[in-house]
C-alpha positions in Angstrom: -1.9 -9.3 9.4 -2.3 -12.2 11.7 0.3 -14.9 11.7 0.1 -18.3 13.0 3.2 -20.2 14.3 3.0 -23.9 13.2 4.4 -26.8 15.1 7.9 -26.2 13.8 7.8 -22.6 15.1 7.6 -21.1 11.7 5.2 -18.6 10.1 4.4 -17.7 6.5 4.5 -14.2 5.2 1.8 -13.2 2.4 3.1 -12.8 -0.9 2.4 -9.0 -1.1 4.7 -8.6 2.2 7.5 -10.6 0.7 7.2 -8.4 -2.4 7.2 -5.2 -0.4 10.4 -6.2 1.4 12.0 -7.7 -1.5 12.0 -11.2 0.0 13.0 -14.1 -1.9 13.8 -17.7 -0.8 16.9 -17.6 1.5 16.5 -13.9 2.4 17.6 -13.4 6.1 15.1 -11.4 8.6 15.8 -9.8 12.0 13.3 -10.1 14.7 13.6 -7.6 17.5 11.3 -6.8 20.3 10.7 -3.2 21.9 10.1 -2.3 25.5 6.4 -2.4 24.6 6.5 -6.0 23.7 5.8 -5.2 19.9 7.9 -7.1 17.6 9.8 -5.8 14.8 10.6 -7.8 11.7 13.1 -6.5 9.2 15.3 -7.8 6.3 18.8 -8.2 7.4 20.1 -5.7 4.9 17.8 -3.0 6.6 18.6 -3.9 10.0 22.5 -3.9 9.7 22.1 -0.1 8.7 19.6 0.6 11.7 21.1 2.1 14.5 19.1 1.7 17.9 21.1 4.7 19.3 20.3 7.3 16.3 18.4 9.4 18.5 21.2 9.5 21.2 23.7 10.3 18.5 21.8 13.3 17.1 21.3 14.7 20.6 23.6 17.7 20.9 24.3 18.3 17.2 22.5 21.7 17.4 23.8 24.4 19.6 22.0 25.2 22.9 19.5 27.9 22.6 20.5 31.1 24.4 18.5 31.1 27.8 17.9 27.5 27.9 14.7 25.4 27.0 12.4 27.5 29.1 13.2 30.5 27.0 12.8 28.6 23.7 9.5 27.2 24.9 8.3 30.8 25.8 9.3 32.1 22.4 7.4 29.0 20.9 4.3 29.9 22.8 4.4 33.6 22.0 4.9 34.2 25.8 7.2 37.0 27.2 
């Protein structure tokens, strides 16, 4: 979907997109940009629950594999 910014800086979303996202007049959206310059547009109710550090928080949940990463990779590859 290609959007055009009008002279007021506004964009219009197709009806299908509004329906899928559950948007009604007055709905709030959050616009973010990632490191690649891609824009991410989400309803505010979803954005409030999104945690940009969710992967950092998940790191370390599982115990370390005995022998370290190299030993685990060897096991997965079927190497001795």
